[in-house]
C-alpha positions, 0 to 999 in steps of 0.5 A: 677594649676601651675603643669598643664603645667609641666604635659602636657609637660611631657606627650608631651615628652613621646608621642613624644618619643614613636612616635620617637621610632616607627618611627626609626629603625635600620638595622644591617650589617647582615640584610636587611629590607622591609618597609610595609605599611598596609601589602604592601611593599613600600621600600627596605633598604639594607644599614645598619644604622638608618632609618625612617618610618611612625609610626603606619602606616608602619612596618618593616620585616628583612631578613638575608643578609648572606649566608644561607644553604638549607638542604632538606631531603635525598632521594632514587634515582634509577640510570640508571643501576637500582641501588638505592642510598640514596642521601643527597644534600644541597645548599648555597644561599643568599637573594638579593631581599627581595621584590621578596623573600616576594612575591614568597616565603612568608616566610623562611619556605615556601621557604625552602620547595618549593626550597628544593623540586625543588633541590631534583627534579633536583638532581633526574632527573640528577643523575638518568641518570648515572650509579653507577660507574659514582658516583666515576668519573669526571662525578659526577662533571659534573652532579653537575655543571648542577644541580647548573646552573639549581638551579641558574636559578630557584632561580632568581624568588625568589630574591635569589642567589644560591652560590653552590650546593653539594651532601653531602653523597651518601649511598647505601640502605642496600639490594643494599649495600649487593648485591654490596658487594656480587658481589665485593666479587665474583669478588675478589674470581674469581680474586684470583682463576685466580691468583692462577691458573696462579701461579700454571701454572708458578710453573709447567713451572718453575719446568719443566724447572728446571727438564729439566736443571737438566737432561741436567746438569746430562747428560752432567756431565755423558758424561764428567765423561765417557770421563774423565774415558776413558781418565784416563783408556787410560792413565793408560793402556799407563803407564802400557804398557810403564812400561811393555816394560821397565821391564817385570819381574818387571811388572809381579811381580807388577801384581802378588802383585795386584792379591795377594791383591785382592784375599787374602784380605778376609777370603777365603780359597784357596787350591792350590799346593805350587808350583802353578804358582800363588805362584811363588813369594812366593818361593825363586827361581826366578819366571819363565818368564811370566805375570799374566793376 
């Protein structure tokens, strides 16, 4: 009988400990809590630390307060020029009002499904207004700014703040990629053919200019050579005339020697009289006055 108070005290301590553990809960720095009473939200706790709730009557739901990612499935979009592209977009967000988030979204899975479809719808509406070439220009950044502003506005009703929206990848479908490749290849072939044609034309122009310069240079060289030859012939004749005037006999002898050299240098047989005028300088007798032309 003496042990009965101790047993009762022990039971009371256990019950109080169980009640205390049910009444106390901890909110971590990366979390925020929503206190529910019979399923109805009654209080939002966003500061980290130890908090109290009514045991057995209230329960707590925790929501992440860090930046979360939303990555909906990629989708095929028809652009304004009827080209098709596969666009994979993502968003970064954080929960700023757990109560509104629970009311509107219900759960993380439902929010990702609903908001992911809204994100894809906004991207499809905006990207569908541009051309394929615009995806590589500054217009892409402008479109993404419009989409981000639209998603930030839609996120407020869910108690969510959208931090950023981006397009991760933009790929062409296989048939579109092949079509674009073929067109690019045709453009490059046409450009190469044009460059070859221009190069061939430049080659012909350079060759024509070179041939023209060659003809002019050769003509000028021939003209100069004829002038120099004429001047040489004139100087030669002047010297010969001067030599003839100084000593006609020696000049006749010199011209006869030249005639002998020109006539007797080959194996030609000559039949002439020994006293022929042609051989007058072969005899011992003085040659008659005259010159050999």
